[in-house]
N, C-alpha and C positions, 0 to 999 in steps of 0.2 A: 065710768070713765073715776079715773082711780089719780089723785092728786097731780094733775095737769094743767094746762095754759087755762083752758078751757074751765075745767071745776073750779079753780083757786078765785077764777075773774065770777063766776056763776054763784061765788058761795058767797063773797064780797059783797055782793049783787043782791042776793036774797035776804041778808042781813045788814044789810039798808050801813054798811060799814063806807065810809067817805072819809078816808081824811084827805087832804091833798098831800102828806108824805109817805101818803100808803099808795106806789105806785108800781106799775111792773114794769122792769129796768131790764135792757135786751144788753151781751152782751157777744162777742165776736173775736174767741181765737183761733189765732190762721197758721198757730203752730201743734206741731204732736209734741204729745206729753209737758202740757199746760198743767200744773195741779190747780186742782179749779180751788179741793176741801182736803184737806192736811189730816191724816191720821193725827187724835189728839185734839184738834182743834176744834172750837164751836165755833159751827156753821152760822156764817154774818147775813144769810139769807136760805131763801129753800131757793133749789136750781128747777128748772124744768129743761130737757134736751129741745131742741125745738129742732139742730138738723146736728151729727154727727155722732158723733160715737164716744161717749166717757164708760173709760176702765173703771170700775171699784174696785179695787184692793184692802182685802181684810186683810191681810199677811204678807207683807213683802219679804219676808225670810222664805215665808211656804208657799209661796205663789198661789195664791187662792184669792181667785179675782173672778169677776161679773162680769161681761158688755150690756150697758144700760143705751139706749138708744132714743129717738126719738117719739119726746113725752113721756116719756119716764121719768123720774125726780128725782133729787137726793137732796136731806140736809135739813129736812120736815123734824125728823128725831128730832135731833141734836136745836134746833131755835123750840121748838116749842117746851123741853124738858130744860133749856142752858146746860147738858151733859156734852163734853166734849166729842166727835166723830167717831166713831171706830175701826173705820174705813177709812184711806185716801180714796180721792175721783183727782183723776186726769184724761186728758183728752188724745187723742187716739189719732187723730187729725183733726181737720180743718172743725169747727164745733159755733153754732151760737144756741146760749142759753136765755132763759127769761128767770130775773131773777125778781123773788117778793124778800125785800130787806127785813130783817130777826126782828129789830125796834119798833116798828110803826106796827109790825103783826101783832105781836106781844101787846102794842097798849093795846089797839083795840080788840085783842079777847081778854083784857083786863074787863074792858069799859062793855064787855055786847059778850054776856055768860051763853048765847044760843048760837052764837060764832064761835066761841069759844070747845063749845061741845062739838061744834060741827067740824074742825080742824081736826080734834082729838080724835071724829071715827074715823075721819078721813088716810088720816097718819093710821091706825087701827087697821082700814082693809088694807094701805100699803104693805104695814111690815106681814101680816099675813099672806098679802098675794105673792110677796119675796120668798117670802120663806116654804111658803108650799111649790113655790118654782115654776109659778104660772104667768104669763104674761096679760100686765093688768090690761 
C-alpha cells in the first residue's frame, strides 16, 4: 500500500504517533471543477482520494494531466518539503478525500525520527511509482 488511508493509519499506529490534532479529516466535494490544491500553493495536507476522480494538471497551458482515483494520494511531497505544489489538483465529479493536516504531521515528524523516515520512504516509493506510470 502506497500512501493511502490505511497505510497512513498503520504508520501512525506503528510509530505510536497519537496527537489530538493528528486526525484524518474527510471532505466531500459535490461539484466538478473544485480545485483542491493549486499550482504554486504549499499543500495544507496530505490528501487521499476515497471516492471519485481528481485530475492532476502539471501544465494548464499545455494540457499535461493525469487522472487519480480512489486510494491514490497527493500533496505529500509539498507537505514534507514545504515547497509549492508543481501541479493543480481538481475534481472531475463528486469526490471524497481524506486529509491529514500538514502542521501536526510535521510536528510529529520532528518529534519522532523513525516516523519521519517512514513518511519519506512512503513518499519516495509513491513518487517512483508515479514516474514509472504504475498503479500503486
